[in-house]
CHARMM internal coordinates of N, CA and C (Angstrom, degrees):
IC EDIT
DIST 1 N 1 CA 1.4582
DIST 1 CA 1 C 1.5288
ANGL 1 N 1 CA 1 C 107.54
DIST 1 C 2 N 1.2842
ANGL 1 CA 1 C 2 N 115.46
DIHE 1 N 1 CA 1 C 2 N 137.00
DIST 2 N 2 CA 1.5043
ANGL 1 C 2 N 2 CA 119.59
DIHE 1 CA 1 C 2 N 2 CA 175.64
DIST 2 CA 2 C 1.4957
ANGL 2 N 2 CA 2 C 108.72
DIHE 1 C 2 N 2 CA 2 C -116.42
DIST 2 C 3 N 1.2942
ANGL 2 CA 2 C 3 N 116.41
DIHE 2 N 2 CA 2 C 3 N 122.90
DIST 3 N 3 CA 1.4474
ANGL 2 C 3 N 3 CA 122.16
DIHE 2 CA 2 C 3 N 3 CA 179.17
DIST 3 CA 3 C 1.4962
ANGL 3 N 3 CA 3 C 108.72
DIHE 2 C 3 N 3 CA 3 C -122.18
DIST 3 C 4 N 1.3086
ANGL 3 CA 3 C 4 N 116.09
DIHE 3 N 3 CA 3 C 4 N 132.82
DIST 4 N 4 CA 1.4347
ANGL 3 C 4 N 4 CA 122.73
DIHE 3 CA 3 C 4 N 4 CA 178.19
DIST 4 CA 4 C 1.5202
ANGL 4 N 4 CA 4 C 110.57
DIHE 3 C 4 N 4 CA 4 C -93.09
DIST 4 C 5 N 1.3146
ANGL 4 CA 4 C 5 N 119.46
DIHE 4 N 4 CA 4 C 5 N 132.23
DIST 5 N 5 CA 1.4822
ANGL 4 C 5 N 5 CA 119.20
DIHE 4 CA 4 C 5 N 5 CA -179.07
DIST 5 CA 5 C 1.4709
ANGL 5 N 5 CA 5 C 114.60
DIHE 4 C 5 N 5 CA 5 C -85.26
DIST 5 C 6 N 1.3124
ANGL 5 CA 5 C 6 N 118.72
DIHE 5 N 5 CA 5 C 6 N -22.26
DIST 6 N 6 CA 1.4692
ANGL 5 C 6 N 6 CA 118.05
DIHE 5 CA 5 C 6 N 6 CA -173.65
DIST 6 CA 6 C 1.5363
ANGL 6 N 6 CA 6 C 115.37
DIHE 5 C 6 N 6 CA 6 C -61.71
DIST 6 C 7 N 1.3574
ANGL 6 CA 6 C 7 N 121.72
DIHE 6 N 6 CA 6 C 7 N -41.20
DIST 7 N 7 CA 1.3921
ANGL 6 C 7 N 7 CA 121.15
DIHE 6 CA 6 C 7 N 7 CA 177.18
DIST 7 CA 7 C 1.5603
ANGL 7 N 7 CA 7 C 112.34
DIHE 6 C 7 N 7 CA 7 C -63.36
DIST 7 C 8 N 1.3065
ANGL 7 CA 7 C 8 N 117.14
DIHE 7 N 7 CA 7 C 8 N -32.67
DIST 8 N 8 CA 1.4341
ANGL 7 C 8 N 8 CA 121.10
DIHE 7 CA 7 C 8 N 8 CA -178.45
DIST 8 CA 8 C 1.5403
ANGL 8 N 8 CA 8 C 107.24
DIHE 7 C 8 N 8 CA 8 C -74.86
DIST 8 C 9 N 1.3207
ANGL 8 CA 8 C 9 N 120.04
DIHE 8 N 8 CA 8 C 9 N -40.27
DIST 9 N 9 CA 1.4579
ANGL 8 C 9 N 9 CA 121.51
DIHE 8 CA 8 C 9 N 9 CA 177.66
DIST 9 CA 9 C 1.4960
ANGL 9 N 9 CA 9 C 108.31
DIHE 8 C 9 N 9 CA 9 C -59.61
DIST 9 C 10 N 1.3912
ANGL 9 CA 9 C 10 N 116.50
DIHE 9 N 9 CA 9 C 10 N -44.19
DIST 10 N 10 CA 1.4688
ANGL 9 C 10 N 10 CA 121.70
DIHE 9 CA 9 C 10 N 10 CA -179.16
DIST 10 CA 10 C 1.5238
ANGL 10 N 10 CA 10 C 110.92
DIHE 9 C 10 N 10 CA 10 C -62.53
DIST 10 C 11 N 1.2980
ANGL 10 CA 10 C 11 N 117.13
DIHE 10 N 10 CA 10 C 11 N -44.09
DIST 11 N 11 CA 1.4845
ANGL 10 C 11 N 11 CA 122.25
DIHE 10 CA 10 C 11 N 11 CA -177.98
DIST 11 CA 11 C 1.5109
ANGL 11 N 11 CA 11 C 112.92
DIHE 10 C 11 N 11 CA 11 C -59.11
DIST 11 C 12 N 1.3623
ANGL 11 CA 11 C 12 N 113.16
DIHE 11 N 11 CA 11 C 12 N -43.18
DIST 12 N 12 CA 1.4954
ANGL 11 C 12 N 12 CA 120.60
DIHE 11 CA 11 C 12 N 12 CA 178.24
DIST 12 CA 12 C 1.5542
ANGL 12 N 12 CA 12 C 111.23
DIHE 11 C 12 N 12 CA 12 C -67.56
DIST 12 C 13 N 1.3111
ANGL 12 CA 12 C 13 N 116.96
DIHE 12 N 12 CA 12 C 13 N -40.27
DIST 13 N 13 CA 1.4721
ANGL 12 C 13 N 13 CA 121.01
DIHE 12 CA 12 C 13 N 13 CA -177.15
DIST 13 CA 13 C 1.5459
ANGL 13 N 13 CA 13 C 112.66
DIHE 12 C 13 N 13 CA 13 C -75.88
DIST 13 C 14 N 1.3327
ANGL 13 CA 13 C 14 N 116.28
DIHE 13 N 13 CA 13 C 14 N -23.22
DIST 14 N 14 CA 1.4608
ANGL 13 C 14 N 14 CA 121.61
DIHE 13 CA 13 C 14 N 14 CA -179.40
DIST 14 CA 14 C 1.5878
ANGL 14 N 14 CA 14 C 108.12
DIHE 13 C 14 N 14 CA 14 C -129.65
DIST 14 C 15 N 1.2611
ANGL 14 CA 14 C 15 N 116.95
DIHE 14 N 14 CA 14 C 15 N 71.09
DIST 15 N 15 CA 1.4663
ANGL 14 C 15 N 15 CA 122.53
DIHE 14 CA 14 C 15 N 15 CA -174.10
DIST 15 CA 15 C 1.5887
ANGL 15 N 15 CA 15 C 110.54
DIHE 14 C 15 N 15 CA 15 C -72.02
DIST 15 C 16 N 1.3115
ANGL 15 CA 15 C 16 N 111.49
DIHE 15 N 15 CA 15 C 16 N 165.62
DIST 16 N 16 CA 1.5131
ANGL 15 C 16 N 16 CA 120.28
DIHE 15 CA 15 C 16 N 16 CA 176.07
DIST 16 CA 16 C 1.5095
ANGL 16 N 16 CA 16 C 110.36
DIHE 15 C 16 N 16 CA 16 C -88.51
DIST 16 C 17 N 1.2805
ANGL 16 CA 16 C 17 N 118.53
DIHE 16 N 16 CA 16 C 17 N 148.65
DIST 17 N 17 CA 1.4347
ANGL 16 C 17 N 17 CA 124.47
DIHE 16 CA 16 C 17 N 17 CA 170.52
DIST 17 CA 17 C 1.5570
ANGL 17 N 17 CA 17 C 112.03
DIHE 16 C 17 N 17 CA 17 C 57.60
DIST 17 C 18 N 1.3846
ANGL 17 CA 17 C 18 N 114.03
DIHE 17 N 17 CA 17 C 18 N -129.93
DIST 18 N 18 CA 1.4157
ANGL 17 C 18 N 18 CA 118.47
DIHE 17 CA 17 C 18 N 18 CA -178.23
DIST 18 CA 18 C 1.4797
ANGL 18 N 18 CA 18 C 115.38
DIHE 17 C 18 N 18 CA 18 C -97.41
DIST 18 C 19 N 1.3827
ANGL 18 CA 18 C 19 N 115.69
DIHE 18 N 18 CA 18 C 19 N 13.02
DIST 19 N 19 CA 1.4829
ANGL 18 C 19 N 19 CA 119.08
DIHE 18 CA 18 C 19 N 19 CA 177.86
DIST 19 CA 19 C 1.5545
ANGL 19 N 19 CA 19 C 109.22
DIHE 18 C 19 N 19 CA 19 C -60.60
DIST 19 C 20 N 1.3134
ANGL 19 CA 19 C 20 N 118.41
DIHE 19 N 19 CA 19 C 20 N 146.78
DIST 20 N 20 CA 1.4504
ANGL 19 C 20 N 20 CA 119.52
DIHE 19 CA 19 C 20 N 20 CA 179.00
DIST 20 CA 20 C 1.5256
ANGL 20 N 20 CA 20 C 111.85
DIHE 19 C 20 N 20 CA 20 C -74.66
DIST 20 C 21 N 1.3381
ANGL 20 CA 20 C 21 N 115.18
DIHE 20 N 20 CA 20 C 21 N 152.10
DIST 21 N 21 CA 1.4806
ANGL 20 C 21 N 21 CA 121.14
DIHE 20 CA 20 C 21 N 21 CA 173.16
DIST 21 CA 21 C 1.5290
ANGL 21 N 21 CA 21 C 106.67
DIHE 20 C 21 N 21 CA 21 C -74.65
DIST 21 C 22 N 1.3243
ANGL 21 CA 21 C 22 N 115.10
DIHE 21 N 21 CA 21 C 22 N 133.94
DIST 22 N 22 CA 1.4723
ANGL 21 C 22 N 22 CA 120.83
DIHE 21 CA 21 C 22 N 22 CA 174.60
DIST 22 CA 22 C 1.4973
ANGL 22 N 22 CA 22 C 107.58
DIHE 21 C 22 N 22 CA 22 C -125.43
DIST 22 C 23 N 1.3572
ANGL 22 CA 22 C 23 N 114.03
DIHE 22 N 22 CA 22 C 23 N 115.75
DIST 23 N 23 CA 1.4693
ANGL 22 C 23 N 23 CA 117.82
DIHE 22 CA 22 C 23 N 23 CA 176.60
DIST 23 CA 23 C 1.5069
ANGL 23 N 23 CA 23 C 108.39
DIHE 22 C 23 N 23 CA 23 C -93.54
DIST 23 C 24 N 1.3567
ANGL 23 CA 23 C 24 N 115.59
DIHE 23 N 23 CA 23 C 24 N 98.62
DIST 24 N 24 CA 1.4597
ANGL 23 C 24 N 24 CA 121.23
DIHE 23 CA 23 C 24 N 24 CA -174.85
DIST 24 CA 24 C 1.5414
ANGL 24 N 24 CA 24 C 108.03
DIHE 23 C 24 N 24 CA 24 C -116.11
DIST 24 C 25 N 1.3202
ANGL 24 CA 24 C 25 N 113.73
DIHE 24 N 24 CA 24 C 25 N 145.98
DIST 25 N 25 CA 1.4563
ANGL 24 C 25 N 25 CA 119.89
DIHE 24 CA 24 C 25 N 25 CA 177.88
DIST 25 CA 25 C 1.5517
ANGL 25 N 25 CA 25 C 110.88
DIHE 24 C 25 N 25 CA 25 C -79.29
DIST 25 C 26 N 1.2809
ANGL 25 CA 25 C 26 N 116.51
DIHE 25 N 25 CA 25 C 26 N 170.11
DIST 26 N 26 CA 1.4777
ANGL 25 C 26 N 26 CA 122.37
DIHE 25 CA 25 C 26 N 26 CA -179.62
DIST 26 CA 26 C 1.5158
ANGL 26 N 26 CA 26 C 112.42
DIHE 25 C 26 N 26 CA 26 C -56.40
DIST 26 C 27 N 1.3088
ANGL 26 CA 26 C 27 N 118.40
DIHE 26 N 26 CA 26 C 27 N -42.93
DIST 27 N 27 CA 1.4440
ANGL 26 C 27 N 27 CA 122.45
DIHE 26 CA 26 C 27 N 27 CA 179.70
DIST 27 CA 27 C 1.5356
ANGL 27 N 27 CA 27 C 113.17
DIHE 26 C 27 N 27 CA 27 C -64.51
DIST 27 C 28 N 1.3151
ANGL 27 CA 27 C 28 N 115.33
DIHE 27 N 27 CA 27 C 28 N -33.15
DIST 28 N 28 CA 1.4713
ANGL 27 C 28 N 28 CA 121.89
DIHE 27 CA 27 C 28 N 28 CA -175.88
DIST 28 CA 28 C 1.5241
ANGL 28 N 28 CA 28 C 111.07
DIHE 27 C 28 N 28 CA 28 C -69.91
DIST 28 C 29 N 1.3845
ANGL 28 CA 28 C 29 N 117.40
DIHE 28 N 28 CA 28 C 29 N -28.96
DIST 29 N 29 CA 1.4916
ANGL 28 C 29 N 29 CA 119.21
DIHE 28 CA 28 C 29 N 29 CA -173.89
DIST 29 CA 29 C 1.5354
ANGL 29 N 29 CA 29 C 112.20
DIHE 28 C 29 N 29 CA 29 C -100.05
DIST 29 C 30 N 1.3239
ANGL 29 CA 29 C 30 N 118.60
DIHE 29 N 29 CA 29 C 30 N 1.68
DIST 30 N 30 CA 1.4748
ANGL 29 C 30 N 30 CA 120.22
DIHE 29 CA 29 C 30 N 30 CA -175.86
DIST 30 CA 30 C 1.5228
ANGL 30 N 30 CA 30 C 111.44
DIHE 29 C 30 N 30 CA 30 C -58.03
DIST 30 C 31 N 1.3325
ANGL 30 CA 30 C 31 N 117.47
DIHE 30 N 30 CA 30 C 31 N -44.40
DIST 31 N 31 CA 1.4781
ANGL 30 C 31 N 31 CA 120.11
DIHE 30 CA 30 C 31 N 31 CA 179.48
DIST 31 CA 31 C 1.4853
ANGL 31 N 31 CA 31 C 112.59
DIHE 30 C 31 N 31 CA 31 C -65.69
DIST 31 C 32 N 1.2825
ANGL 31 CA 31 C 32 N 119.32
DIHE 31 N 31 CA 31 C 32 N -37.74
DIST 32 N 32 CA 1.4535
ANGL 31 C 32 N 32 CA 123.77
DIHE 31 CA 31 C 32 N 32 CA 179.57
DIST 32 CA 32 C 1.5218
ANGL 32 N 32 CA 32 C 109.53
DIHE 31 C 32 N 32 CA 32 C -71.08
DIST 32 C 33 N 1.3122
ANGL 32 CA 32 C 33 N 119.16
DIHE 32 N 32 CA 32 C 33 N -38.96
DIST 33 N 33 CA 1.4678
ANGL 32 C 33 N 33 CA 122.10
DIHE 32 CA 32 C 33 N 33 CA 176.11
DIST 33 CA 33 C 1.5178
ANGL 33 N 33 CA 33 C 110.64
DIHE 32 C 33 N 33 CA 33 C -59.59
DIST 33 C 34 N 1.3544
ANGL 33 CA 33 C 34 N 115.23
DIHE 33 N 33 CA 33 C 34 N -45.17
DIST 34 N 34 CA 1.5105
ANGL 33 C 34 N 34 CA 119.83
DIHE 33 CA 33 C 34 N 34 CA 179.10
DIST 34 CA 34 C 1.5346
ANGL 34 N 34 CA 34 C 108.52
DIHE 33 C 34 N 34 CA 34 C -65.48
DIST 34 C 35 N 1.2807
ANGL 34 CA 34 C 35 N 120.54
DIHE 34 N 34 CA 34 C 35 N -38.08
DIST 35 N 35 CA 1.4567
ANGL 34 C 35 N 35 CA 123.07
DIHE 34 CA 34 C 35 N 35 CA 178.96
DIST 35 CA 35 C 1.5161
ANGL 35 N 35 CA 35 C 110.17
DIHE 34 C 35 N 35 CA 35 C -60.68
DIST 35 C 36 N 1.3674
ANGL 35 CA 35 C 36 N 116.32
DIHE 35 N 35 CA 35 C 36 N -43.86
DIST 36 N 36 CA 1.4763
ANGL 35 C 36 N 36 CA 118.82
DIHE 35 CA 35 C 36 N 36 CA 177.74
DIST 36 CA 36 C 1.4621
ANGL 36 N 36 CA 36 C 113.05
DIHE 35 C 36 N 36 CA 36 C -63.58
DIST 36 C 37 N 1.3544
ANGL 36 CA 36 C 37 N 117.80
DIHE 36 N 36 CA 36 C 37 N -38.09
DIST 37 N 37 CA 1.4771
ANGL 36 C 37 N 37 CA 122.35
DIHE 36 CA 36 C 37 N 37 CA 175.60
DIST 37 CA 37 C 1.4880
ANGL 37 N 37 CA 37 C 111.07
DIHE 36 C 37 N 37 CA 37 C -63.05
DIST 37 C 38 N 1.3271
ANGL 37 CA 37 C 38 N 116.58
DIHE 37 N 37 CA 37 C 38 N -47.88
DIST 38 N 38 CA 1.4643
ANGL 37 C 38 N 38 CA 123.07
DIHE 37 CA 37 C 38 N 38 CA -179.78
DIST 38 CA 38 C 1.5295
ANGL 38 N 38 CA 38 C 110.93
DIHE 37 C 38 N 38 CA 38 C -59.41
DIST 38 C 39 N 1.2813
ANGL 38 CA 38 C 39 N 117.45
DIHE 38 N 38 CA 38 C 39 N -38.81
DIST 39 N 39 CA 1.4744
ANGL 38 C 39 N 39 CA 121.53
DIHE 38 CA 38 C 39 N 39 CA -175.58
DIST 39 CA 39 C 1.5464
ANGL 39 N 39 CA 39 C 109.71
DIHE 38 C 39 N 39 CA 39 C -69.09
DIST 39 C 40 N 1.3398
ANGL 39 CA 39 C 40 N 116.24
DIHE 39 N 39 CA 39 C 40 N -22.64
DIST 40 N 40 CA 1.5178
ANGL 39 C 40 N 40 CA 120.41
DIHE 39 CA 39 C 40 N 40 CA 179.54
DIST 40 CA 40 C 1.5270
ANGL 40 N 40 CA 40 C 110.88
DIHE 39 C 40 N 40 CA 40 C -87.51
DIST 40 C 41 N 1.3295
ANGL 40 CA 40 C 41 N 119.82
DIHE 40 N 40 CA 40 C 41 N -7.29
DIST 41 N 41 CA 1.4557
ANGL 40 C 41 N 41 CA 120.88
DIHE 40 CA 40 C 41 N 41 CA -176.96
DIST 41 CA 41 C 1.5528
ANGL 41 N 41 CA 41 C 109.33
DIHE 40 C 41 N 41 CA 41 C -111.83
DIST 41 C 42 N 1.2823
ANGL 41 CA 41 C 42 N 119.33
DIHE 41 N 41 CA 41 C 42 N 106.00
DIST 42 N 42 CA 1.4622
ANGL 41 C 42 N 42 CA 121.44
DIHE 41 CA 41 C 42 N 42 CA -172.58
DIST 42 CA 42 C 1.5169
ANGL 42 N 42 CA 42 C 115.10
DIHE 41 C 42 N 42 CA 42 C -52.09
DIST 42 C 43 N 1.3179
ANGL 42 CA 42 C 43 N 118.62
DIHE 42 N 42 CA 42 C 43 N -41.54
DIST 43 N 43 CA 1.4691
ANGL 42 C 43 N 43 CA 120.23
DIHE 42 CA 42 C 43 N 43 CA -177.10
DIST 43 CA 43 C 1.5345
ANGL 43 N 43 CA 43 C 111.01
DIHE 42 C 43 N 43 CA 43 C -66.78
DIST 43 C 44 N 1.3252
ANGL 43 CA 43 C 44 N 114.70
DIHE 43 N 43 CA 43 C 44 N -43.30
DIST 44 N 44 CA 1.4787
ANGL 43 C 44 N 44 CA 117.00
DIHE 43 CA 43 C 44 N 44 CA 179.98
DIST 44 CA 44 C 1.5244
ANGL 44 N 44 CA 44 C 111.01
DIHE 43 C 44 N 44 CA 44 C -74.56
DIST 44 C 45 N 1.2942
ANGL 44 CA 44 C 45 N 116.75
DIHE 44 N 44 CA 44 C 45 N -35.13
DIST 45 N 45 CA 1.4584
ANGL 44 C 45 N 45 CA 120.24
DIHE 44 CA 44 C 45 N 45 CA 176.90
DIST 45 CA 45 C 1.5255
ANGL 45 N 45 CA 45 C 110.08
DIHE 44 C 45 N 45 CA 45 C -61.42
DIST 45 C 46 N 1.3579
ANGL 45 CA 45 C 46 N 117.11
DIHE 45 N 45 CA 45 C 46 N -38.91
DIST 46 N 46 CA 1.4582
ANGL 45 C 46 N 46 CA 121.16
DIHE 45 CA 45 C 46 N 46 CA 176.66
DIST 46 CA 46 C 1.5441
ANGL 46 N 46 CA 46 C 113.10
DIHE 45 C 46 N 46 CA 46 C -66.99
DIST 46 C 47 N 1.3332
ANGL 46 CA 46 C 47 N 114.83
DIHE 46 N 46 CA 46 C 47 N -42.47
DIST 47 N 47 CA 1.4847
ANGL 46 C 47 N 47 CA 120.06
DIHE 46 CA 46 C 47 N 47 CA 177.16
DIST 47 CA 47 C 1.4921
ANGL 47 N 47 CA 47 C 112.24
DIHE 46 C 47 N 47 CA 47 C -59.58
DIST 47 C 48 N 1.3020
ANGL 47 CA 47 C 48 N 117.51
DIHE 47 N 47 CA 47 C 48 N -38.24
DIST 48 N 48 CA 1.4362
ANGL 47 C 48 N 48 CA 123.10
DIHE 47 CA 47 C 48 N 48 CA -178.44
DIST 48 CA 48 C 1.5396
ANGL 48 N 48 CA 48 C 112.57
DIHE 47 C 48 N 48 CA 48 C -83.54
DIST 48 C 49 N 1.3549
ANGL 48 CA 48 C 49 N 115.79
DIHE 48 N 48 CA 48 C 49 N -9.71
DIST 49 N 49 CA 1.4593
ANGL 48 C 49 N 49 CA 119.84
DIHE 48 CA 48 C 49 N 49 CA -177.88
DIST 49 CA 49 C 1.5243
ANGL 49 N 49 CA 49 C 115.02
DIHE 48 C 49 N 49 CA 49 C 69.96
DIST 49 C 50 N 1.3331
ANGL 49 CA 49 C 50 N 114.39
DIHE 49 N 49 CA 49 C 50 N 29.11
DIST 50 N 50 CA 1.4373
ANGL 49 C 50 N 50 CA 119.21
DIHE 49 CA 49 C 50 N 50 CA -179.74
DIST 50 CA 50 C 1.5586
ANGL 50 N 50 CA 50 C 110.69
DIHE 49 C 50 N 50 CA 50 C -85.78
DIST 50 C 51 N 1.3161
ANGL 50 CA 50 C 51 N 113.36
DIHE 50 N 50 CA 50 C 51 N 132.40
DIST 51 N 51 CA 1.4850
ANGL 50 C 51 N 51 CA 118.31
DIHE 50 CA 50 C 51 N 51 CA 175.63
DIST 51 CA 51 C 1.4943
ANGL 51 N 51 CA 51 C 109.40
DIHE 50 C 51 N 51 CA 51 C -148.49
DIST 51 C 52 N 1.3599
ANGL 51 CA 51 C 52 N 117.12
DIHE 51 N 51 CA 51 C 52 N -174.35
DIST 52 N 52 CA 1.4795
ANGL 51 C 52 N 52 CA 118.76
DIHE 51 CA 51 C 52 N 52 CA -179.29
DIST 52 CA 52 C 1.5028
ANGL 52 N 52 CA 52 C 116.02
DIHE 51 C 52 N 52 CA 52 C -63.32
DIST 52 C 53 N 1.3347
ANGL 52 CA 52 C 53 N 116.82
DIHE 52 N 52 CA 52 C 53 N -15.52
DIST 53 N 53 CA 1.4617
ANGL 52 C 53 N 53 CA 122.82
DIHE 52 CA 52 C 53 N 53 CA -178.96
DIST 53 CA 53 C 1.5460
ANGL 53 N 53 CA 53 C 110.79
DIHE 52 C 53 N 53 CA 53 C -98.27
DIST 53 C 54 N 1.2829
ANGL 53 CA 53 C 54 N 119.20
DIHE 53 N 53 CA 53 C 54 N -2.51
DIST 54 N 54 CA 1.4500
ANGL 53 C 54 N 54 CA 123.85
DIHE 53 CA 53 C 54 N 54 CA -176.34
DIST 54 CA 54 C 1.5432
ANGL 54 N 54 CA 54 C 110.39
DIHE 53 C 54 N 54 CA 54 C -64.94
DIST 54 C 55 N 1.3629
ANGL 54 CA 54 C 55 N 114.22
DIHE 54 N 54 CA 54 C 55 N 141.55
DIST 55 N 55 CA 1.4516
ANGL 54 C 55 N 55 CA 119.86
DIHE 54 CA 54 C 55 N 55 CA 169.16
DIST 55 CA 55 C 1.4817
ANGL 55 N 55 CA 55 C 105.68
DIHE 54 C 55 N 55 CA 55 C -124.36
DIST 55 C 56 N 1.3254
ANGL 55 CA 55 C 56 N 114.22
DIHE 55 N 55 CA 55 C 56 N 130.88
DIST 56 N 56 CA 1.4947
ANGL 55 C 56 N 56 CA 120.40
DIHE 55 CA 55 C 56 N 56 CA -175.64
DIST 56 CA 56 C 1.5475
ANGL 56 N 56 CA 56 C 106.54
DIHE 55 C 56 N 56 CA 56 C -128.00
DIST 56 C 57 N 1.2789
ANGL 56 CA 56 C 57 N 113.11
DIHE 56 N 56 CA 56 C 57 N 127.72
DIST 57 N 57 CA 1.5356
ANGL 56 C 57 N 57 CA 119.32
DIHE 56 CA 56 C 57 N 57 CA 179.04
DIST 57 CA 57 C 1.5424
ANGL 57 N 57 CA 57 C 104.90
DIHE 56 C 57 N 57 CA 57 C -94.38
DIST 57 C 58 N 1.3534
ANGL 57 CA 57 C 58 N 112.68
DIHE 57 N 57 CA 57 C 58 N 122.93
DIST 58 N 58 CA 1.4632
ANGL 57 C 58 N 58 CA 118.13
DIHE 57 CA 57 C 58 N 58 CA 175.66
DIST 58 CA 58 C 1.5241
ANGL 58 N 58 CA 58 C 108.82
DIHE 57 C 58 N 58 CA 58 C -117.65
DIST 58 C 59 N 1.2990
ANGL 58 CA 58 C 59 N 115.82
DIHE 58 N 58 CA 58 C 59 N 140.19
DIST 59 N 59 CA 1.4285
ANGL 58 C 59 N 59 CA 119.98
DIHE 58 CA 58 C 59 N 59 CA -177.79
DIST 59 CA 59 C 1.5899
ANGL 59 N 59 CA 59 C 106.55
DIHE 58 C 59 N 59 CA 59 C -123.94
DIST 59 C 60 N 1.3209
ANGL 59 CA 59 C 60 N 113.74
DIHE 59 N 59 CA 59 C 60 N 117.44
DIST 60 N 60 CA 1.4320
ANGL 59 C 60 N 60 CA 118.48
DIHE 59 CA 59 C 60 N 60 CA 178.14
DIST 60 CA 60 C 1.5226
ANGL 60 N 60 CA 60 C 109.37
DIHE 59 C 60 N 60 CA 60 C -99.31
DIST 60 C 61 N 1.2968
ANGL 60 CA 60 C 61 N 115.99
DIHE 60 N 60 CA 60 C 61 N 123.00
DIST 61 N 61 CA 1.5176
ANGL 60 C 61 N 61 CA 119.25
DIHE 60 CA 60 C 61 N 61 CA -172.72
DIST 61 CA 61 C 1.4948
ANGL 61 N 61 CA 61 C 114.07
DIHE 60 C 61 N 61 CA 61 C -106.04
DIST 61 C 62 N 1.3442
ANGL 61 CA 61 C 62 N 117.20
DIHE 61 N 61 CA 61 C 62 N 15.31
DIST 62 N 62 CA 1.4864
ANGL 61 C 62 N 62 CA 119.12
DIHE 61 CA 61 C 62 N 62 CA -177.23
DIST 62 CA 62 C 1.5494
ANGL 62 N 62 CA 62 C 108.73
DIHE 61 C 62 N 62 CA 62 C -142.51
DIST 62 C 63 N 1.2401
ANGL 62 CA 62 C 63 N 114.95
DIHE 62 N 62 CA 62 C 63 N 130.40
DIST 63 N 63 CA 1.4639
ANGL 62 C 63 N 63 CA 120.76
DIHE 62 CA 62 C 63 N 63 CA 173.10
DIST 63 CA 63 C 1.5226
ANGL 63 N 63 CA 63 C 107.32
DIHE 62 C 63 N 63 CA 63 C -90.83
DIST 63 C 64 N 1.2693
ANGL 63 CA 63 C 64 N 116.43
DIHE 63 N 63 CA 63 C 64 N -167.80
DIST 64 N 64 CA 1.4480
ANGL 63 C 64 N 64 CA 121.84
DIHE 63 CA 63 C 64 N 64 CA 177.64
DIST 64 CA 64 C 1.5083
ANGL 64 N 64 CA 64 C 110.39
DIHE 63 C 64 N 64 CA 64 C -70.05
DIST 64 C 65 N 1.3097
ANGL 64 CA 64 C 65 N 116.29
DIHE 64 N 64 CA 64 C 65 N 117.06
DIST 65 N 65 CA 1.4957
ANGL 64 C 65 N 65 CA 119.92
DIHE 64 CA 64 C 65 N 65 CA 179.82
DIST 65 CA 65 C 1.5042
ANGL 65 N 65 CA 65 C 112.77
DIHE 64 C 65 N 65 CA 65 C -103.51
DIST 65 C 66 N 1.3415
ANGL 65 CA 65 C 66 N 117.25
DIHE 65 N 65 CA 65 C 66 N -15.96
DIST 66 N 66 CA 1.4319
ANGL 65 C 66 N 66 CA 120.35
DIHE 65 CA 65 C 66 N 66 CA 177.96
DIST 66 CA 66 C 1.5612
ANGL 66 N 66 CA 66 C 107.33
DIHE 65 C 66 N 66 CA 66 C -136.35
DIST 66 C 67 N 1.2669
ANGL 66 CA 66 C 67 N 115.30
DIHE 66 N 66 CA 66 C 67 N 104.08
DIST 67 N 67 CA 1.4817
ANGL 66 C 67 N 67 CA 120.82
DIHE 66 CA 66 C 67 N 67 CA -173.11
DIST 67 CA 67 C 1.5468
ANGL 67 N 67 CA 67 C 108.77
DIHE 66 C 67 N 67 CA 67 C -65.92
DIST 67 C 68 N 1.2790
ANGL 67 CA 67 C 68 N 120.77
DIHE 67 N 67 CA 67 C 68 N -30.04
DIST 68 N 68 CA 1.4750
ANGL 67 C 68 N 68 CA 122.85
DIHE 67 CA 67 C 68 N 68 CA -178.55
DIST 68 CA 68 C 1.5475
ANGL 68 N 68 CA 68 C 108.10
DIHE 67 C 68 N 68 CA 68 C -67.56
DIST 68 C 69 N 1.3384
ANGL 68 CA 68 C 69 N 116.34
DIHE 68 N 68 CA 68 C 69 N -48.68
DIST 69 N 69 CA 1.4852
ANGL 68 C 69 N 69 CA 118.58
DIHE 68 CA 68 C 69 N 69 CA 178.28
DIST 69 CA 69 C 1.5414
ANGL 69 N 69 CA 69 C 111.38
DIHE 68 C 69 N 69 CA 69 C -62.77
DIST 69 C 70 N 1.3100
ANGL 69 CA 69 C 70 N 117.56
DIHE 69 N 69 CA 69 C 70 N -40.85
DIST 70 N 70 CA 1.4639
ANGL 69 C 70 N 70 CA 123.32
DIHE 69 CA 69 C 70 N 70 CA 179.83
DIST 70 CA 70 C 1.5281
ANGL 70 N 70 CA 70 C 109.29
DIHE 69 C 70 N 70 CA 70 C -61.27
DIST 70 C 71 N 1.3220
ANGL 70 CA 70 C 71 N 117.42
DIHE 70 N 70 CA 70 C 71 N -42.69
DIST 71 N 71 CA 1.4550
ANGL 70 C 71 N 71 CA 119.65
DIHE 70 CA 70 C 71 N 71 CA 179.78
DIST 71 CA 71 C 1.5299
ANGL 71 N 71 CA 71 C 112.45
DIHE 70 C 71 N 71 CA 71 C -66.73
DIST 71 C 72 N 1.3274
ANGL 71 CA 71 C 72 N 117.02
DIHE 71 N 71 CA 71 C 72 N -37.49
DIST 72 N 72 CA 1.4473
ANGL 71 C 72 N 72 CA 122.12
DIHE 71 CA 71 C 72 N 72 CA 179.11
DIST 72 CA 72 C 1.5209
ANGL 72 N 72 CA 72 C 110.95
DIHE 71 C 72 N 72 CA 72 C -67.32
DIST 72 C 73 N 1.3537
ANGL 72 CA 72 C 73 N 117.53
DIHE 72 N 72 CA 72 C 73 N -36.57
DIST 73 N 73 CA 1.4519
ANGL 72 C 73 N 73 CA 123.16
DIHE 72 CA 72 C 73 N 73 CA -179.57
DIST 73 CA 73 C 1.5002
ANGL 73 N 73 CA 73 C 107.46
DIHE 72 C 73 N 73 CA 73 C -66.82
END
COOR INIT
IC SEED 1 N 1 CA 1 C
IC BUILD
């Protein structure tokens, strides 16, 4: 599986509605990016037991470490 972290970094930095802004580094969003990819693949989604009622705890352990990269993303 190949997951790109840039869209996930952007989504957290520019949230919808009243969601809080999260400035996360690329390493912090890797797990979330993979989760998004898995959710789009029915066979993997089923293996992981993901459905509309799933709750997944994600922990991001890195903030923005390179402001230039973050700005480009």
